[in-house]
C-alpha positions as CSV (number, residue, x, y, z in Angstrom):
1,M,-27.4,-33.7,-0.8
2,M,-25.6,-31.6,-3.5
3,D,-25.9,-28.4,-1.4
4,V,-24.5,-30.3,1.6
5,A,-21.6,-31.6,-0.4
6,T,-20.9,-28.1,-1.8
7,H,-21.1,-26.6,1.6
8,R,-18.6,-29.1,3.0
9,S,-16.3,-28.6,0.0
10,R,-16.3,-24.8,0.6
11,G,-15.7,-25.4,4.3
12,R,-12.7,-27.6,3.6
13,F,-11.3,-25.1,1.1
14,S,-11.7,-22.2,3.6
15,F,-10.0,-24.2,6.3
16,A,-7.1,-25.1,4.0
17,A,-6.7,-21.5,2.8
18,L,-6.8,-20.2,6.4
19,G,-4.2,-22.8,7.4
20,I,-1.8,-21.7,4.6
21,I,-2.2,-18.1,5.7
22,L,-1.4,-18.9,9.3
23,L,1.5,-21.1,8.2
24,T,2.9,-18.1,6.2
25,V,2.6,-15.9,9.3
26,A,4.4,-18.5,11.4
27,I,7.2,-18.9,8.7
28,R,7.7,-15.2,8.6
29,L,7.4,-14.7,12.4
30,P,11.2,-14.3,12.9
31,S,11.2,-11.3,10.6
32,L,7.9,-9.9,12.0
33,L,9.5,-9.8,15.5
34,H,12.9,-8.7,14.4
35,P,13.7,-5.1,15.5
36,Q,16.3,-4.4,12.9
37,P,16.6,-4.2,9.1
38,I,17.4,-7.6,7.5
39,D,20.4,-7.7,5.1
40,S,19.9,-5.4,2.1
41,E,16.9,-3.7,3.6
42,A,19.5,-1.5,5.2
43,M,20.7,-0.1,1.9
44,Y,17.2,0.5,0.5
45,S,16.1,2.1,3.7
46,V,19.0,4.6,3.8
47,V,18.0,5.8,0.3
48,A,14.3,5.8,1.1
49,N,14.9,7.9,4.2
50,E,16.8,10.4,2.1
51,I,13.7,10.6,-0.1
52,V,11.5,11.1,2.9
53,D,13.8,13.9,4.0
54,G,13.5,15.6,0.7
55,G,16.5,14.1,-1.1
56,R,16.6,12.3,-4.4
57,P,17.9,8.8,-5.3
58,Y,21.1,8.4,-7.3
59,V,22.3,12.0,-6.5
60,D,21.8,12.3,-2.7
61,A,22.0,8.5,-2.0
62,V,23.5,6.1,-4.5
63,E,22.3,2.5,-4.8
64,R,22.0,0.5,-8.0
65,K,18.4,-0.6,-7.9
66,P,15.6,0.9,-10.0
67,P,13.6,3.8,-8.6
68,L,10.3,2.0,-7.9
69,L,12.0,0.0,-5.2
70,F,13.1,3.1,-3.3
71,W,9.7,4.8,-3.8
72,T,8.0,1.7,-2.3
73,Y,10.2,1.8,0.8
74,A,9.8,5.6,1.0
75,A,6.0,5.3,0.9
76,I,6.1,2.8,3.8
77,F,8.3,5.0,5.9
78,E,6.3,8.1,5.0
79,V,3.2,6.4,6.4
80,A,4.6,4.3,9.2
81,G,7.6,6.5,10.2
82,K,11.3,6.1,9.5
83,F,13.1,3.2,11.1
84,N,9.8,1.3,11.6
85,W,11.1,-2.2,10.9
86,K,8.1,-4.0,12.2
87,A,5.9,-2.1,9.7
88,L,8.4,-2.9,6.9
89,H,8.3,-6.6,7.7
90,S,4.5,-6.5,8.0
91,V,4.3,-5.2,4.5
92,A,6.7,-8.0,3.4
93,L,4.2,-10.5,4.9
94,V,1.3,-8.9,3.0
95,W,3.4,-8.7,-0.2
96,T,4.1,-12.5,0.2
97,L,0.4,-13.3,0.7
98,C,-0.5,-11.2,-2.4
99,A,2.0,-13.2,-4.4
100,M,0.5,-16.4,-3.1
101,A,-2.9,-15.2,-4.1
102,G,-1.7,-14.6,-7.6
103,L,-0.2,-18.1,-7.8
104,Y,-3.5,-19.5,-6.5
105,V,-5.3,-17.7,-9.3
106,I,-3.0,-19.2,-11.9
107,G,-3.3,-22.7,-10.5
108,R,-7.0,-22.5,-10.3
109,E,-7.3,-21.0,-13.8
110,L,-5.1,-23.7,-15.3
111,F,-6.4,-26.7,-13.3
112,D,-8.5,-26.4,-10.1
113,R,-8.6,-24.8,-6.7
114,N,-6.5,-27.5,-5.1
115,T,-3.7,-26.9,-7.5
116,G,-3.9,-23.2,-6.7
117,L,-3.7,-23.8,-3.0
118,I,-0.7,-26.1,-3.4
119,A,1.1,-23.5,-5.5
120,A,0.4,-20.9,-2.8
121,L,1.6,-23.3,-0.1
122,F,4.8,-24.1,-1.9
123,Y,5.6,-20.4,-2.4
124,S,5.0,-19.8,1.3
125,V,7.3,-22.6,2.3
126,F,10.1,-22.2,-0.2
127,Q,10.4,-18.5,-0.9
128,P,12.5,-17.9,2.3
129,F,14.5,-21.0,1.6
130,W,17.3,-21.9,4.0
131,S,19.0,-18.5,4.6
132,W,17.6,-15.9,7.1
133,K,18.5,-13.3,4.5
134,N,15.7,-14.5,2.3
135,L,13.2,-13.1,4.9
136,A,14.2,-9.6,3.8
137,F,11.9,-7.4,1.9
138,D,14.3,-7.8,-1.0
139,A,14.2,-6.8,-4.6
140,E,13.5,-10.4,-5.7
141,M,10.5,-10.7,-3.4
142,L,9.3,-7.3,-4.6
143,M,9.5,-8.1,-8.3
144,N,7.9,-11.5,-7.9
145,L,4.5,-10.0,-7.1
146,P,3.9,-8.0,-10.3
147,I,5.5,-10.8,-12.4
148,I,3.0,-13.3,-10.9
149,W,0.0,-11.1,-11.4
150,A,1.1,-10.3,-15.0
151,W,1.1,-14.0,-15.8
152,A,-2.2,-14.5,-13.9
153,I,-3.8,-12.0,-16.3
154,A,-2.2,-13.5,-19.4
155,F,-3.3,-17.0,-18.5
156,R,-6.9,-15.9,-17.8
157,C,-9.5,-17.5,-20.0
158,G,-11.7,-15.1,-21.9
159,S,-13.6,-14.7,-25.2
160,S,-12.1,-11.3,-26.2
161,R,-9.9,-11.4,-29.2
162,L,-8.2,-8.1,-28.4
163,R,-7.7,-8.9,-24.6
164,P,-7.2,-5.3,-23.5
165,E,-6.3,-6.6,-20.0
166,L,-2.9,-7.5,-21.4
167,F,-2.0,-3.8,-21.2
168,A,-2.3,-4.2,-17.4
169,A,-0.1,-7.3,-17.6
170,G,2.5,-5.4,-19.5
171,A,2.3,-2.6,-16.9
172,F,2.9,-5.1,-14.1
173,L,6.0,-6.4,-15.9
174,G,7.2,-2.8,-16.4
175,A,6.7,-2.3,-12.7
176,A,8.6,-5.5,-11.9
177,F,11.5,-4.2,-14.0
178,L,11.5,-0.9,-12.1
179,L,11.8,-3.0,-8.9
180,K,14.7,-5.2,-10.0
181,Q,16.3,-5.2,-13.5
182,P,16.3,-9.0,-14.2
183,A,12.5,-9.0,-13.9
184,A,12.3,-7.6,-17.5
185,I,13.4,-11.0,-18.8
186,A,10.1,-12.4,-17.5
187,A,8.3,-10.5,-20.3
188,V,10.0,-12.5,-23.0
189,P,8.4,-15.9,-22.5
190,L,5.0,-14.3,-21.9
191,G,5.3,-12.4,-25.2
192,I,6.3,-15.6,-27.0
193,Y,3.4,-17.4,-25.3
194,L,0.9,-15.1,-27.0
195,L,2.4,-15.9,-30.4
196,L,2.5,-19.7,-30.0
197,P,0.4,-21.7,-32.4
198,S,-0.8,-23.8,-29.5
199,Y,-2.0,-20.7,-27.7
200,R,-3.9,-19.6,-30.8
201,A,-5.4,-23.0,-31.3
202,S,-6.6,-23.2,-27.7
203,R,-8.4,-19.9,-28.0
204,S,-9.4,-20.1,-31.7
205,L,-7.4,-17.0,-32.6
206,A,-6.0,-15.8,-35.9
207,R,-2.3,-14.9,-36.1
208,T,-3.3,-11.2,-36.3
209,N,-5.1,-11.5,-33.0
210,S,-1.9,-12.9,-31.4
211,I,0.1,-10.1,-32.8
212,I,-2.3,-7.5,-31.5
213,Q,-2.3,-9.1,-28.0
214,A,1.5,-9.2,-27.9
215,A,1.5,-5.5,-28.9
216,M,-1.0,-4.8,-26.1
217,L,1.4,-6.4,-23.6
218,T,4.4,-4.5,-25.0
219,A,2.5,-1.2,-24.9
220,G,1.6,-1.7,-21.2
221,F,5.3,-2.4,-20.4
222,F,6.6,0.7,-22.2
223,A,3.8,2.9,-20.9
224,V,5.0,2.4,-17.3
225,L,8.6,2.9,-18.3
226,G,7.7,6.1,-20.1
227,L,5.8,7.4,-17.2
228,V,8.7,6.8,-14.8
229,T,11.1,8.3,-17.3
230,I,9.1,11.5,-17.2
231,V,9.1,11.5,-13.4
232,L,12.9,11.0,-13.3
233,W,13.4,13.7,-15.9
234,K,11.2,16.1,-13.9
235,Q,13.3,15.4,-10.8
236,G,16.5,16.0,-12.8
237,I,18.0,12.6,-12.2
238,L,17.2,10.7,-15.4
239,H,20.8,10.5,-16.4
240,D,22.0,9.4,-13.0
241,A,19.2,6.8,-12.7
242,F,20.1,5.3,-16.1
243,Y,23.8,5.2,-15.2
244,W,23.3,3.5,-11.8
245,T,20.6,1.1,-12.8
246,I,21.8,0.1,-16.3
247,A,25.3,1.3,-17.2
248,D,27.1,0.6,-13.9
249,H,26.7,-3.2,-14.1
250,D,29.6,-5.2,-15.3
251,V,30.9,-8.7,-14.5
252,P,34.5,-8.4,-13.5
253,H,34.7,-11.9,-12.0
254,V,32.5,-15.0,-12.1
255,F,32.3,-16.6,-8.6
256,W,32.1,-20.2,-9.8
257,H,32.7,-21.8,-6.5
258,K,29.9,-19.8,-4.8
259,G,27.7,-20.5,-7.7
260,I,28.1,-24.3,-7.5
261,V,27.7,-24.3,-3.7
262,N,24.6,-22.1,-3.6
263,T,23.0,-23.8,-6.6
264,L,23.4,-27.2,-4.9
265,T,22.0,-25.8,-1.7
266,F,19.0,-24.3,-3.5
267,V,18.3,-27.6,-5.3
268,A,18.6,-29.6,-2.1
269,A,16.5,-27.2,-0.1
270,C,13.8,-26.9,-2.7
271,L,14.0,-30.5,-4.1
272,P,10.2,-31.2,-4.0
273,M,9.6,-28.3,-6.4
274,V,12.6,-29.3,-8.6
275,I,11.2,-32.8,-8.9
276,G,7.8,-31.5,-9.9
277,A,9.4,-29.2,-12.6
278,V,11.4,-32.2,-13.9
279,L,8.1,-34.2,-14.2
280,A,6.6,-31.3,-16.1
281,C,9.3,-31.6,-18.7
282,R,8.1,-35.0,-19.7
283,D,6.2,-34.8,-23.0
284,T,4.1,-37.9,-22.3
285,D,2.3,-36.5,-19.2
286,E,-1.4,-36.2,-19.5
287,I,-1.7,-33.4,-16.9
288,W,-0.5,-30.7,-19.2
289,A,-2.0,-32.3,-22.4
290,A,-4.6,-29.5,-22.8
291,K,-2.2,-26.8,-21.5
292,T,0.8,-27.2,-23.7
293,A,1.1,-23.5,-24.5
294,E,1.0,-22.7,-20.8
295,R,3.6,-25.4,-19.9
296,T,5.9,-24.1,-22.6
297,A,5.5,-20.6,-21.3
298,L,6.3,-21.6,-17.7
299,L,9.3,-23.6,-18.8
300,G,10.5,-20.6,-20.6
301,L,9.9,-18.5,-17.5
302,L,12.0,-20.9,-15.6
303,V,14.8,-20.8,-18.1
304,V,14.9,-17.0,-18.2
305,S,14.7,-16.8,-14.4
306,V,17.8,-19.0,-14.2
307,I,19.5,-16.6,-16.6
308,G,18.4,-13.7,-14.5
309,A,19.7,-15.3,-11.3
310,A,23.1,-16.1,-12.9
311,A,23.5,-12.8,-14.9
312,G,25.4,-11.0,-12.2
313,A,27.8,-13.9,-11.7
314,R,27.7,-13.4,-7.9
315,F,25.1,-16.1,-7.1
316,Y,23.8,-14.6,-3.9
317,P,21.2,-16.9,-2.2
318,H,18.4,-14.3,-2.6
319,Y,18.9,-14.3,-6.4
320,Y,17.4,-17.7,-6.5
321,V,14.1,-16.4,-5.1
322,Q,13.0,-15.4,-8.7
323,L,13.1,-19.1,-9.6
324,I,10.4,-20.0,-7.1
325,P,7.2,-18.9,-9.0
326,P,7.8,-21.0,-12.2
327,L,8.9,-23.9,-10.1
328,V,5.8,-23.9,-7.9
329,L,3.5,-23.6,-10.9
330,L,5.2,-26.5,-12.7
331,A,5.2,-28.7,-9.6
332,A,1.8,-28.0,-8.1
333,P,-0.3,-29.9,-10.6
334,Y,1.6,-33.1,-9.9
335,Y,1.2,-32.9,-6.2
336,A,-2.5,-32.0,-6.5
337,Q,-2.9,-35.2,-8.5
338,I,-0.8,-37.3,-6.1
339,W,-2.3,-36.0,-2.9
340,S,-5.8,-36.5,-4.2
341,R,-5.0,-40.1,-5.1
342,R,-5.8,-39.5,-8.8
343,M,-2.3,-40.3,-9.8
344,Q,0.1,-42.9,-8.6
345,P,3.5,-41.4,-7.5
346,P,6.3,-42.4,-9.8
347,N,8.4,-43.4,-6.7
348,W,8.1,-43.8,-3.0
349,L,9.6,-40.4,-2.4
350,L,6.5,-38.7,-3.7
351,R,4.0,-40.7,-1.8
352,P,1.6,-38.4,0.1
353,M,2.6,-39.3,3.6
354,V,6.3,-39.0,2.7
355,T,5.8,-35.6,1.0
356,Y,3.7,-34.3,4.0
357,A,6.5,-35.3,6.4
358,W,9.1,-33.8,4.0
359,L,7.4,-30.4,3.9
360,A,6.9,-30.4,7.7
361,L,10.6,-31.1,8.3
362,T,11.5,-28.4,5.7
363,V,9.4,-25.8,7.5
364,I,11.0,-26.8,10.8
365,A,14.6,-26.7,9.4
366,F,14.1,-23.4,7.7
367,S,12.5,-21.9,10.8
368,I,15.5,-23.0,12.9
369,K,17.9,-21.4,10.4
370,H,15.8,-18.2,10.4
371,W,15.5,-17.9,14.2
372,T,19.2,-18.7,14.9
373,G,20.4,-16.5,12.0
374,L,18.5,-13.4,13.1
375,A,19.0,-13.8,16.9
376,P,22.5,-12.4,17.0
377,R,21.4,-9.4,14.9
378,R,18.6,-8.0,17.1
379,V,20.8,-5.3,18.7
380,P,22.0,-2.2,16.9
381,S,25.7,-1.9,16.1
382,D,28.1,-0.5,18.8
383,A,29.1,2.3,16.4
384,G,25.5,3.1,15.6
385,R,24.6,3.3,19.3
386,Y,27.6,5.5,20.1
387,L,26.7,7.9,17.3
388,F,23.1,8.0,18.3
389,T,24.1,9.0,21.8
390,H,26.9,11.4,21.1
391,S,25.7,13.2,18.0
392,A,23.0,15.8,17.4
393,P,19.9,14.9,15.2
394,D,21.1,17.2,12.4
395,D,24.7,15.9,12.4
396,R,25.9,14.1,9.3
397,I,28.1,11.1,9.4
398,F,30.2,9.1,6.9
399,V,30.9,5.4,7.1
400,W,34.0,4.0,5.3
401,G,32.7,0.5,4.5
402,Q,29.9,-1.5,2.9
403,T,27.8,-1.1,6.1
404,P,24.9,1.3,5.5
405,E,23.1,-0.1,8.6
406,I,25.2,2.1,10.8
407,Y,23.4,5.2,9.3
408,L,20.1,3.6,10.4
409,D,21.4,2.5,13.9
410,A,22.6,6.1,14.5
411,H,19.4,7.7,13.0
412,R,21.7,10.1,11.2
413,R,21.8,11.2,7.5
414,P,24.8,10.4,5.4
415,A,27.3,13.2,4.6
416,C,28.1,11.8,1.2
417,R,25.9,10.4,-1.6
418,Y,27.9,7.2,-1.5
419,I,26.2,5.3,1.3
420,T,28.4,2.3,0.5
421,I,31.9,3.0,-0.8
422,F,32.1,0.8,-3.9
423,P,32.3,3.9,-6.2
424,L,35.2,5.2,-4.2
425,T,37.2,1.9,-3.9
426,G,36.1,-0.2,-6.9
427,Y,34.7,-2.8,-4.6
428,V,33.6,-5.9,-6.4
429,F,30.2,-7.2,-5.3
430,G,30.4,-10.9,-4.6
431,G,33.5,-11.1,-2.4
432,P,37.2,-10.4,-2.5
433,I,39.2,-11.5,-5.5
434,P,42.8,-12.6,-4.4
435,G,45.5,-10.5,-6.0
436,F,43.1,-8.1,-7.7
437,D,43.5,-4.3,-6.9
438,T,40.0,-2.9,-7.1
439,R,41.3,0.7,-7.3
440,S,41.5,0.3,-11.0
441,R,37.7,0.2,-11.0
442,I,37.2,3.5,-9.0
443,L,34.4,5.6,-10.6
444,P,35.9,8.6,-12.4
445,G,35.0,11.7,-10.5
446,A,33.8,9.9,-7.4
447,W,36.3,11.5,-5.0
448,T,35.5,14.9,-6.4
449,N,31.9,14.2,-5.6
450,L,32.8,13.2,-2.1
451,E,34.7,16.4,-1.5
452,Q,31.8,18.4,-2.9
453,D,29.3,16.6,-0.6
454,F,31.5,17.1,2.4
455,A,31.7,20.8,1.6
456,R,27.9,21.1,1.5
457,H,27.4,19.1,4.7
458,P,30.6,18.2,6.5
459,P,30.5,14.9,8.5
460,T,30.6,15.5,12.2
461,Y,31.7,11.8,12.6
462,I,33.5,9.4,10.3
463,V,33.5,5.7,11.0
464,D,36.4,3.6,9.7
465,F,34.7,0.2,9.5
466,Q,38.0,-1.5,8.6
467,P,40.8,-0.2,10.7
468,D,42.7,-3.5,10.8
469,L,45.4,-3.1,8.1
470,K,46.0,-6.8,8.0
471,S,42.4,-7.8,7.1
472,A,41.0,-4.6,5.5
473,Q,40.2,-4.8,1.8
474,N,40.4,-1.0,1.4
475,P,42.4,0.6,4.3
476,V,42.1,4.3,4.5
477,K,45.9,4.8,4.0
478,N,45.4,3.7,0.4
479,F,43.1,6.6,-0.4
480,P,45.1,9.9,0.2
481,I,42.1,12.3,0.1
482,L,40.4,10.6,3.0
483,A,43.6,9.8,4.9
484,K,44.6,13.4,4.7
485,L,41.2,14.6,5.8
486,L,41.2,12.3,8.9
487,A,44.8,13.4,9.8
488,E,44.2,17.1,9.6
489,R,40.6,17.6,10.7
490,Y,39.5,14.6,12.8
491,Q,40.5,12.8,15.9
492,P,39.6,9.3,17.0
493,V,37.1,9.3,19.9
494,A,36.0,5.7,20.2
495,Q,37.0,2.1,19.3
496,T,33.9,-0.1,18.7
497,A,33.4,-3.6,17.5
498,E,32.8,-2.3,14.0
499,G,35.9,0.0,13.8
500,V,37.2,3.4,14.8
501,I,35.0,6.5,15.2
502,Y,36.5,9.9,14.4
503,R,35.1,13.2,15.4
504,M,35.7,16.6,13.7
505,R,38.1,18.6,15.7
């Protein structure tokens, strides 16, 4: 009888796990079938393609993300071929499943298999919350995977007092930082967790053991940073990498209205997880009674994730993706108790049948948003198609605008390192600021760099993405070097939906 019951339990578990995997595939199907880059994938892909073609990030193509992100994209394109968007989105699916596996491991380690499955389910449902842009293989999705597995290693039970595996956890956190800068903050609560008296008591450790373990975590983090620093130094781009990833990040304006709207949208879209996290904050709950150190650590991760999401003061929807892992891990134990009928729901909203229907409607609503959001973006830009048809494969182009996808649509390399024009215009990420002249923020020496790049590989075509003087944030006429160049050496050859295309005379 015991063997039969065990066999049935394993069968139910396998069926549930397979169902969650298939649901994840269905949720991400809009991206899997999408034939174009999604949102910021375009920026990362232009840099990655330059790497594939022998260029270097930060000097041949400027973007402000850390190098591991570009190397990851370049590795995908090196294997699958440049402009292979279905391969990129397939990797995003696998990346998501691996993050879900890490959450399952944490949930199982702290509680049981059902809790782990629910954590994986919640991540599958809520990671691409509401906006179609959250389906992108974005930096937040990238950094979540190593963060989750670092925490899975740290939460693992073991008898060793030295815990050498924490070196690997620190290495994962270092890798997360090299994918997106705010990920580094996730190391803080994990380091504090290793020093908590409740952590030492639960594992019968002395204070010296905790200090050694925290040092092991720190060593792994800095070992990865040191290794990448050597690689960047060998490539001759260490100074540029430091500038663009660390130094060139200020907060010229706080977009309060956008922050309020997007925060309320996130809370409403992810309310089941938010409710679970609120329940986890209650000191009287018995669920976390034997896991107080882990609950404290996860609440700390949630707090620092909120800080990381708000640090840029731009409040883009995809910034909130880094809040998903701590939320699902805090919420999953309660839903595991409620759905197994071992705990009475505190109110009717959390009754099993209500939450099942709620999650089903959430998946449907998100899917509708994703399909309808991506549908108009399946066709390459008019400017990109024109350039692809009328230029030679070795021609260089330059796009005046924050629109790197035109380089990809045209299958042409950029003529200038500035694949978006924020260093040349002082553009403020987050949106226009009424009455603020961004030219005061132009990067010193940026226009000299542009002229040098144009001298090395002159652009056969230049696309003015904002020719309408009434609505343009940065009309060409306000930038004499480019205006003179267009007047003397180029002539307009096409007017597209994106703007005017100029060809070298």
